[in-house]
N, C-alpha and C positions, 0 to 999 in steps of 0.2 A: 504493500500500500504506500506508494511513493508520496501521494498527496494526502490521502485519507485512508484510515483502516477502520472498518465498521464491523463490529461483532454483535449482532442481534439488535442493533439500533437503527434509527431512521435518519436520513439526510435529504434535504431539498436543495437543489442548485438552481438559481435563477439567472436570467441574462445579466442583470445588474447594470449599473450606470458608470462604473469606474473601470479603468483599463490597467493592465500590467505590462511592463516592458520586456516581454520574452517572445520572440526576439525584437518585437516592435510594440508600440503602444496600441496596436489594433486588436490584440488578443485579450480575451477575458474568460472567466470561468475557471475550470480545473485545468491548469496549464503548466507545461514544462516541468513535470515531476519525473523522477526515476525511482523504480523499485529495486532495491538491492544495493549493496555497497560497491559492486563493480559496474560494468557497462550494461546494465539491464539484466541482472541475474536473479530477480525476484518475480513476483506476480502482482498484477494490478498497478501499473505505472502511475495512473491518476488516482484510482480508487480500488481498494480490495474490500469486498462485501461478502460476509458469510454468516452462517448460524441465524438465519431469519432476518437479516438486515434488509431494509427497504431503501432504495436510492431512486430519487426522482430528479430528472433534469427537465425543468419546466420553463420553456421560452415562449415566444410568439412568432408569428410569421415574419415580422419585421425585425425582431431581436431574439435570435435563437440562443438557448442555453448551450454552453460550449464545453467540450472535452477535447483538448487540443495539445499536440506536441508532447505527449507523455510517452514513457518507454519502460519496457520490462521484458522478461523472457516470455511470459504468458499473459495475455490481456494487457496490451500496451496502454489502452485508455482505462478499461475497467475489467477486473476479474470478479465474476459473480459465481458463488458456489453455495450449494445447499438447497434442499427441497423447499424450504420455507423462505428462501432469499428471493427478492424481487427487485427488478430495475425497470424504470420507464423513462424513455427519452421522448418527450412531446415537444415538437417544434424545436428540435435540438440539432447541433452539428457535432459530428465525431470526425475529427480532421487531423491528419498527419501524426497519428500515433503509431508506435512500433512495438508489436509483440513478437519478438524475434523468433520464437519457437512455436507460436500459435496464437491466433486472435489478435491481429494487428490493432484493430479498434476496440473490439469487445470480445471477451471469452465468457461464455455461460456454461457451467459445468455442474455435474452432480445434482441433477433435478431442479436447478434454478429456473426462474421464470423471467423472461426478457421481453419487453415491449418497446418497439420503436414506431412512432406514428406522428401524424399531424392532426391538429385540432380542426383544420379547415378542409372542406371537401375539395376546393380548388385553390391551390397554393399560388400566392402572388409572386414568390421569389422565382428567379430564373431556374434554380436547381431544386425546387420543391421545399416544402416547409421543414422537413427533416433531411439531413444529408449525412452520408458516410463516404468520405472523400480522402484520397491520398494516404490511406493507412497501409501498413505493410508488415509482412513477416520476412524471414531471411533464410537462406540456405545454410543448413548446419549438418554435420556428419551424424547420421543415424536418426535424423528428425525429418518428418514430412512438413512441418511448419504450416499447418492448414489455416485457412480463413484470414485472408488479408484484411477484409473489412470486419466480418463477424464470424466467430467460431462457436457452434452449438454442439456440445458433446456430453457424454456421461448421463444421458437421460434428461437433459435440460429441454425446455420448450421455449419457442420464440414466436411472437406475432409481430410482423414487420409490414407496415402499411404506409402508403403515401410518402415514400422516402426515395431520394436519389442516391444511387451508388455510382461513384465515378473514380476511375484510376486508382483503385486499390490493387495491391499485388501480393502474390504468394507463389512460391516455387512449385507450381503444378497442382496445388491442392485447394482450389476454390479462391480465386482472387477476390471476389466479392463476398462469398458465403460458403462455408464448409459445415456440413452436418454429419456427425460421426457417432456411431454407437446405437445399440438397440434402445428404443424408447426416446431417442432424440428426435424432436419434431419441429418443423418450422412451417408456419403459414406466411406466405410471401405474396402480398396482394396490393395491386395498384401502384407499383414501383417502376422507376426508370433505372436501367442498368446500361452504362456505356463507358467506353474508353479504357477498358481493362487490358493489360498486356498479356493475359493468358486466360484460360477458360474460367468464366465467372463463378459457376456453381459446381460443387463437388459433394456428393453424398456417398457415404461408405459405411461398412460395418453395421448395417441394419438401420441406418438413419432414414428419415422420411421427410420429403419436401413437397408441399403443395403450393403451386404458384398460379396466380390468376391475374388478369388485367395488367400484364407486365409488358413494357416496351423495352426491348434489348437490341442494341445495334452498336457498331463501331468497336466491338471487343475483338481482340486478336486471339483466335482459337486454333489456328494452324490446322492440323489434320483431325482435331477433335471437334467438339461442339460447345454451344453455350451451356448445356446441361450434361453433367457426367454422373452416372451412378455405377458403383462397383461394390461387389460383395453380397453374399446371401442376405435377403431380407431388406436390402436397400431399395428405396422406391422414390421416383420423381414423377409427379403428375402436374401437367401444365394445361391450363384452360384459358380460352379467350384472350390470347396474347399475340403480340407482334414481335417476332424474333428474327432479326435481319442480319445476324452474323452469317458467315459463309456456310455454317452448318448448325442446326439447332441441337441435335442429340449426338453424343459420342457413342460408339459401339459399346453395348452392354458387356459386362464381365462379371464372373463369379456368382451368377444367379440373381443379379439385380433386375429390376423391372421398371418400365416406363408406362405412363398413361398420358393421353392428351386428347384435346378436342378444341375445335375452333381456333386454329393457329394460322397466322400469315407468316410464311417462311420463305427462305431462299433455297432450301434444300430439304427434300423428303427422305434423305438417307437416314436410316436407323429409326424412322418414325414408328410408333406403335400403330396397330390397326385402329382406325377411327370407330367410335361407337355408332356413328351414322353409316349405314351400309352404302350410302351414295357418296360418302366422302365428306369430311368436314375440315380439310386443310386447303389453304390457298397458296399456290406457288407463285412467287414473283421473281423478277430478274435482278432487281436492285432496290436500294433504299429509296431512291428518288421516285419510284412508282407509288410509294406508300406515305412518306413523310415530306413535309415542306421544310427545306433547308436543314436537313438532319445534322450537318456539320456544326451547327451553332450550339448543340447540346440542349436545346429546348424543343422537344418533339411536338409536332402538330400534324394531324392527318390532312392530306390533300382532300379537296372537295370530291375528287373522283377516286379516292383511295379504295382499294379492294378490302381494306380493314373496316 
């Protein structure tokens, strides 16, 4: 707990009106902390919360609550653990944190409950009311370093809605989000995912991800896809979404499964069979057929969009 250590107690973090100089006066919130005596050798760079602790980051669409520039080995911004422990980010920003071995922005473990959301249905900010941006993990010998933005593991649960994920990175294990372990579940709804340097979503070892109303594009997936599931019991289900990376689904491995319906995509490779016998997937050749000015990072459907 570089900034705060919470054991069974509550903490609210608001946007606030004052600034701190790390590295400039523009940052506020839980900022620039390190867990551990070495270069990030602890957990929860900004906040470590356990044993029934409750953490709330409560901002607004114009003044988000901030978890920024913190560093640790696990959970660069926040490490949340324990079945009775809860964290909510509402109109918040999780930015430029480093969890070197897992959970660059946030790590939720051991049955913890994580919520990231916005209070408004239509966000006025260019990148959404809540954002998970520029967080990262690192390559280390013997470590998979999962979840550049968010890592949900150990039977933890997360609900993530109306949030923008941009340019988070992890060495091959879920640049935006990693879900690992039996009983670990994530509901990912109404979010934007773009600009990641590797596959954004990785579900393994029995984890479960349900995604709906997601717009994903401009992520570098190489020969894989936007969504990757591996290992027995692992499942990813995607509904009513626009996925415009070069490929939506990675080849399944180890007994994992996919489900999907109503998806606009650039490739039908590895797609599950549609529930509708007449087909419920729309194949397009480029982002430009679907979105207006997608390079700006603020997606909007064309008036003649197939979506």
